[in-house]
VOPA-714162 format. One record per residue: residue in one letter; x, y, z of N, C-alpha, C in turn; residue number from 1. Coordinates in nm, 3 decimals. Layout:
% residues N
   resn        nx        ny        nz       cax       cay       caz        cx        cy        cz   resi
      a         X         Y         Z         X         Y         Z         X         Y         Z    NUM
...
***
This chain:
% residues 124
   resn        nx        ny        nz       cax       cay       caz        cx        cy        cz   resi
      m    20.781    -0.064    14.456    20.782    -0.022    14.318    20.899     0.069    14.297      1
      g    20.980     0.046    14.193    21.094     0.134    14.161    21.055     0.245    14.074      2
      k    21.122     0.358    14.097    21.103     0.479    14.013    21.229     0.504    13.942      3
      y    21.219     0.511    13.807    21.333     0.516    13.719    21.348     0.648    13.647      4
      i    21.472     0.687    13.628    21.506     0.794    13.534    21.577     0.730    13.416      5
      m    21.530     0.753    13.293    21.583     0.702    13.178    21.672     0.804    13.111      6
      i    21.801     0.762    13.084    21.898     0.846    13.019    21.921     0.792    12.882      7
      i    21.891     0.872    12.776    21.896     0.825    12.642    21.995     0.912    12.560      8
      d    22.109     0.848    12.523    22.208     0.927    12.447    22.301     0.818    12.376      9
      d    22.341     0.845    12.260    22.423     0.751    12.188    22.568     0.759    12.237     10
      s    22.602     0.853    12.315    22.737     0.869    12.371    22.744     0.804    12.513     11
      p    22.827     0.695    12.526    22.841     0.635    12.657    22.897     0.733    12.759     12
      t    22.986     0.824    12.720    23.043     0.924    12.805    22.935     1.019    12.859     13
      i    22.842     1.064    12.779    22.733     1.152    12.823    22.644     1.074    12.916     14
      r    22.609     0.952    12.880    22.518     0.876    12.969    22.580     0.857    13.105     15
      i    22.710     0.830    13.110    22.778     0.812    13.241    22.783     0.944    13.313     16
      s    22.813     1.054    13.244    22.819     1.183    13.308    22.685     1.229    13.371     17
      v    22.576     1.203    13.293    22.442     1.235    13.341    22.415     1.151    13.465     18
      e    22.438     1.013    13.454    22.410     0.931    13.570    22.489     0.974    13.690     19
      f    22.614     1.007    13.670    22.699     1.053    13.786    22.638     1.174    13.848     20
      a    22.586     1.267    13.768    22.534     1.397    13.822    22.407     1.371    13.905     21
      i    22.323     1.271    13.864    22.195     1.255    13.932    22.180     1.130    14.014     22
      k    22.287     1.051    14.029    22.270     0.921    14.087    22.234     0.921    14.239     23
      n    22.250     1.037    14.306    22.219     1.045    14.446    22.078     1.102    14.474     24
      m    21.995     1.110    14.372    21.863     1.162    14.391    21.752     1.064    14.428     25
      g    21.795     0.940    14.455    21.701     0.842    14.504    21.623     0.765    14.397     26
      y    21.660     0.773    14.274    21.594     0.701    14.166    21.681     0.593    14.110     27
      d    21.616     0.488    14.060    21.689     0.394    13.982    21.720     0.456    13.846     28
      i    21.832     0.425    13.782    21.868     0.482    13.659    21.884     0.373    13.553     29
      q    21.831     0.398    13.439    21.847     0.308    13.325    21.899     0.383    13.208     30
      q    21.999     0.327    13.143    22.057     0.398    13.023    22.010     0.331    12.897     31
      a    21.999     0.407    12.789    21.962     0.359    12.657    22.042     0.438    12.555     32
      e    22.085     0.369    12.449    22.172     0.427    12.345    22.096     0.502    12.233     33
      n    21.959     0.480    12.221    21.882     0.550    12.128    21.738     0.530    12.158     34
      g    21.647     0.591    12.079    21.510     0.590    12.109    21.442     0.448    12.111     35
      v    21.487     0.363    12.015    21.440     0.230    12.003    21.477     0.150    12.132     36
      d    21.604     0.162    12.171    21.650     0.096    12.294    21.573     0.143    12.414     37
      a    21.551     0.275    12.421    21.476     0.334    12.533    21.334     0.282    12.544     38
      l    21.266     0.280    12.433    21.122     0.229    12.434    21.116     0.087    12.480     39
      e    21.213     0.002    12.435    21.213    -0.137    12.480    21.231    -0.147    12.625     40
      k    21.334    -0.069    12.677    21.367    -0.078    12.822    21.251    -0.020    12.903     41
      i    21.190     0.083    12.858    21.070     0.141    12.929    20.963     0.038    12.942     42
      k    20.936    -0.027    12.832    20.831    -0.133    12.827    20.861    -0.239    12.936     43
      t    20.986    -0.279    12.947    21.032    -0.387    13.042    21.014    -0.335    13.182     44
      i    21.057    -0.214    13.210    21.048    -0.153    13.342    20.900    -0.147    13.390     45
      i    20.812    -0.096    13.297    20.673    -0.084    13.342    20.606    -0.223    13.349     46
      s    20.649    -0.322    13.267    20.591    -0.455    13.283    20.619    -0.523    13.411     47
      k    20.728    -0.477    13.476    20.763    -0.534    13.606    20.704    -0.456    13.726     48
      g    20.612    -0.361    13.695    20.540    -0.295    13.798    20.610    -0.166    13.846     49
      n    20.716    -0.124    13.774    20.788    -0.005    13.808    20.735     0.115    13.723     50
      e    20.791     0.233    13.752    20.745     0.350    13.676    20.860     0.434    13.633     51
      i    20.841     0.501    13.519    20.938     0.596    13.469    20.901     0.732    13.526     52
      s    20.990     0.796    13.596    20.961     0.926    13.656    21.007     1.042    13.571     53
      l    21.104     1.015    13.482    21.168     1.119    13.400    21.252     1.059    13.291     54
      c    21.251     1.119    13.173    21.347     1.075    13.073    21.436     1.203    13.037     55
      i    21.566     1.172    13.014    21.658     1.269    12.967    21.712     1.217    12.836     56
      s    21.685     1.294    12.729    21.713     1.239    12.596    21.793     1.339    12.506     57
      d    21.888     1.284    12.435    21.961     1.357    12.331    21.860     1.365    12.210     58
      i    21.898     1.453    12.116    21.818     1.463    11.992    21.880     1.378    11.879     59
      n    22.011     1.404    11.853    22.073     1.339    11.740    22.129     1.201    11.781     60
      m    22.057     1.088    11.739    22.101     0.953    11.769    22.070     0.867    11.653     61
      p    22.144     0.755    11.632    22.109     0.665    11.523    21.985     0.581    11.562     62
      q    21.931     0.521    11.462    21.811     0.432    11.469    21.680     0.506    11.502     63
      m    21.676     0.582    11.612    21.561     0.669    11.643    21.613     0.788    11.720     64
      d    21.585     0.908    11.659    21.632     1.034    11.723    21.537     1.073    11.839     65
      g    21.580     1.177    11.912    21.505     1.213    12.030    21.371     1.265    12.006     66
      i    21.348     1.338    11.894    21.217     1.389    11.865    21.119     1.277    11.838     67
      t    21.165     1.180    11.754    21.082     1.062    11.725    21.055     0.983    11.853     68
      f    21.153     0.964    11.939    21.139     0.897    12.068    21.027     0.962    12.145     69
      i    21.032     1.093    12.160    20.929     1.166    12.239    20.788     1.140    12.178     70
      k    20.776     1.155    12.051    20.648     1.132    11.982    20.600     0.990    12.014     71
      e    20.685     0.889    12.006    20.642     0.751    12.034    20.607     0.729    12.178     72
      f    20.692     0.790    12.268    20.671     0.776    12.412    20.540     0.843    12.455     73
      r    20.509     0.958    12.394    20.385     1.030    12.425    20.255     0.955    12.380     74
      k    20.267     0.859    12.294    20.151     0.778    12.254    20.098     0.702    12.375     75
      t    20.184     0.658    12.460    20.146     0.578    12.583    20.162     0.653    12.712     76
      d    20.234     0.763    12.713    20.263     0.833    12.836    20.260     0.985    12.813     77
      k    20.153     1.051    12.846    20.136     1.187    12.817    20.195     1.283    12.925     78
      f    20.231     1.226    13.047    20.260     1.313    13.158    20.405     1.309    13.207     79
      t    20.477     1.199    13.186    20.614     1.189    13.246    20.702     1.293    13.170     80
      p    20.772     1.368    13.249    20.857     1.475    13.190    20.967     1.414    13.109     81
      v    20.997     1.481    12.995    21.112     1.441    12.910    21.195     1.571    12.892     82
      i    21.320     1.565    12.939    21.416     1.676    12.925    21.510     1.641    12.804     83
      i    21.525     1.740    12.716    21.614     1.720    12.604    21.752     1.772    12.649     84
      l    21.850     1.695    12.628    21.993     1.734    12.661    22.075     1.717    12.529     85
      t    22.102     1.830    12.473    22.155     1.826    12.333    22.247     1.948    12.302     86
      t    22.321     1.936    12.195    22.402     2.048    12.142    22.315     2.143    12.063     87
      e    22.197     2.096    12.028    22.110     2.174    11.934    22.050     2.292    12.014     88
      s    22.065     2.411    11.964    22.011     2.528    12.033    21.929     2.617    11.938     89
      e    21.906     2.572    11.817    21.828     2.651    11.722    21.681     2.646    11.760     90
      d    21.615     2.763    11.740    21.474     2.774    11.776    21.388     2.671    11.710     91
      n    21.414     2.639    11.585    21.329     2.543    11.516    21.337     2.403    11.578     92
      k    21.458     2.363    11.625    21.475     2.236    11.690    21.405     2.236    11.824     93
      i    21.415     2.347    11.896    21.346     2.360    12.029    21.200     2.350    12.012     94
      n    21.149     2.420    11.901    21.005     2.415    11.875    20.958     2.275    11.841     95
      q    21.040     2.203    11.762    21.005     2.062    11.722    20.998     1.974    11.855     96
      g    21.091     1.998    11.943    21.088     1.926    12.066    20.967     1.951    12.153     97
      k    20.930     2.079    12.159    20.814     2.120    12.239    20.687     2.065    12.172     98
      e    20.675     2.069    12.040    20.563     2.012    11.968    20.547     1.863    11.993     99
      a    20.663     1.794    12.000    20.666     1.648    12.020    20.623     1.620    12.168    100
      g    20.645     1.713    12.261    20.604     1.686    12.399    20.718     1.700    12.496    101
      a    20.832     1.757    12.458    20.942     1.778    12.548    20.899     1.871    12.659    102
      s    20.951     1.849    12.780    20.919     1.931    12.897    21.017     2.042    12.921    103
      g    21.147     2.012    12.886    21.253     2.110    12.909    21.370     2.085    12.816    104
      w    21.471     2.173    12.823    21.579     2.171    12.728    21.707     2.214    12.797    105
      i    21.813     2.136    12.784    21.943     2.176    12.845    22.044     2.158    12.724    106
      i    22.131     2.259    12.712    22.232     2.257    12.611    22.363     2.200    12.658    107
      k    22.416     2.103    12.583    22.550     2.046    12.612    22.657     2.145    12.572    108
      p    22.766     2.155    12.635    22.800     2.083    12.761    22.722     2.146    12.878    109
      f    22.688     2.063    12.976    22.611     2.105    13.084    22.690     2.103    13.214    110
      q    22.654     2.185    13.308    22.709     2.176    13.446    22.626     2.082    13.530    111
      p    22.694     1.986    13.598    22.613     1.892    13.680    22.513     1.958    13.770    112
      a    22.545     2.064    13.835    22.453     2.130    13.931    22.331     2.187    13.858    113
      e    22.357     2.237    13.731    22.243     2.282    13.646    22.150     2.171    13.611    114
      l    22.207     2.057    13.573    22.127     1.941    13.537    22.047     1.894    13.661    115
      v    22.107     1.888    13.778    22.032     1.845    13.900    21.926     1.940    13.929    116
      n    21.941     2.070    13.914    21.838     2.166    13.943    21.720     2.145    13.850    117
      v    21.744     2.125    13.725    21.638     2.109    13.628    21.564     1.970    13.657    118
      v    21.640     1.869    13.683    21.575     1.739    13.719    21.485     1.751    13.841    119
      k    21.538     1.823    13.942    21.456     1.838    14.065    21.323     1.916    14.037    120
      k    21.331     2.011    13.954    21.204     2.089    13.923    21.100     1.998    13.863    121
      f    21.140     1.901    13.779    21.045     1.821    13.716    21.007     1.700    13.797    122
      l    21.075     1.667    13.905    21.038     1.549    13.985    20.961     1.588    14.106    123
      k    20.920     1.712    14.122    20.844     1.757    14.240    20.698     1.727    14.216    124
***
């Protein structure tokens, strides 16, 4: 059974940067360009008998933003950690994320070592 980390961001550069930072952690990585894309890919991964171990999601994306993604994801998965990776640092956005079910918050631009440390905390 494969264990996946889902990277959700509308920027291909950010998705590649995040994948590069965490690729040696022993998890399969799946990228999605928005919340709709992520939910479809998660459904496919789970239908094949694999599991989602962690999601890393941007907030501001077309079609489905990160807050809406978390709310939808939490309808079927209450426990998998979701880390928000965004330029948004206002308290009201952070509170919206927490209320939706976000597990952690990292502000862009990020240091790869910082991201790896946060990911490790949630995968223990």
